[in-house]
C-alpha positions in Angstrom: -26.2 0.9 35.7 -28.9 3.5 35.3 -28.4 6.5 37.7 -31.8 6.1 39.3 -31.1 2.5 40.1 -27.7 3.4 41.5 -29.3 6.0 43.8 -31.9 3.5 45.0 -29.2 0.9 45.6 -26.9 3.3 47.5 -29.7 4.5 49.8 -31.0 1.1 50.6 -27.5 -0.3 51.2 -26.6 2.6 53.5 -29.8 2.3 55.6 -30.8 -1.4 55.6 -27.4 -3.1 55.0 -29.1 -5.8 52.9 -27.5 -9.3 52.4 -29.4 -9.4 49.1 -30.8 -6.5 47.0 -32.5 -6.9 43.7 -33.8 -3.8 41.9 -35.9 -4.3 38.7 -37.0 -1.3 36.6 -40.5 -2.1 35.5 -41.1 1.4 34.0 -41.5 0.2 30.4 -44.6 -1.8 31.5 -46.2 1.5 32.7 -45.3 3.9 29.9 -48.0 6.3 29.0 -50.2 6.1 32.1 -51.0 9.1 34.3 -48.1 9.8 36.6 -45.5 7.8 34.6 -42.2 9.6 34.3 -41.5 10.3 30.7 -37.8 10.5 31.1 -37.6 6.8 32.0 -37.6 5.3 35.4 -40.4 5.6 37.9 -41.7 2.0 38.5 -39.4 -0.3 40.4 -39.7 -3.8 42.0 -37.4 -4.4 45.0 -36.4 -7.6 46.8 -34.5 -6.8 50.0 -33.1 -9.4 52.4 -31.9 -7.8 55.6 -31.4 -8.6 59.3 -32.8 -5.2 60.0 -36.3 -6.6 59.2 -36.1 -9.0 62.1 -39.2 -8.7 64.4 -40.7 -6.0 62.1 -44.2 -6.3 60.6 -44.7 -6.0 56.9 -46.0 -2.5 57.3 -42.9 -1.4 59.3 -40.6 -3.1 56.8 -42.2 -1.0 54.0 -41.9 2.1 56.1 -38.2 1.4 56.6 -37.7 1.1 52.8 -39.7 4.4 52.2 -37.6 6.2 54.8 -34.4 4.9 53.3 -35.5 6.1 49.8 -36.4 9.5 51.2 -37.1 12.2 48.6 -36.6 9.8 45.7 -40.2 8.7 46.4 -42.4 11.0 44.4 -39.5 12.3 42.3 -37.5 9.6 40.5 -39.8 6.9 41.9 -43.5 6.9 41.0 -44.3 3.4 42.2 -42.5 0.7 44.1 -43.3 -3.0 44.8 -41.4 -4.2 47.8 -40.6 -7.7 49.0 -38.8 -7.3 52.3 -37.5 -10.4 54.1 -35.1 -11.6 56.7 -32.4 -14.1 55.8 -34.3 -16.8 57.8 -37.5 -16.2 55.8 -35.7 -16.7 52.5 -34.2 -20.0 53.8 -37.8 -21.4 54.1 -38.8 -20.7 50.5 
């Protein structure tokens, strides 16, 4: 596992205790544009299912993810797409 993905995984698991966590590195799709990290990494797509999102708005859920990621935002992470759900929400899909 790539070290950046491992760091993201560890931080999200420690803070949000997800039942499901999928991390997709989409960096190759963004290579060469302004702000892309040349060393690889940078653009990630996250799907997080956690009870901690219960009764939280979409904005608050995203803030919770940003807080969990901490200083990785703006350093190893240039951009992140977040799908944050509760277990009950995934059951209705």
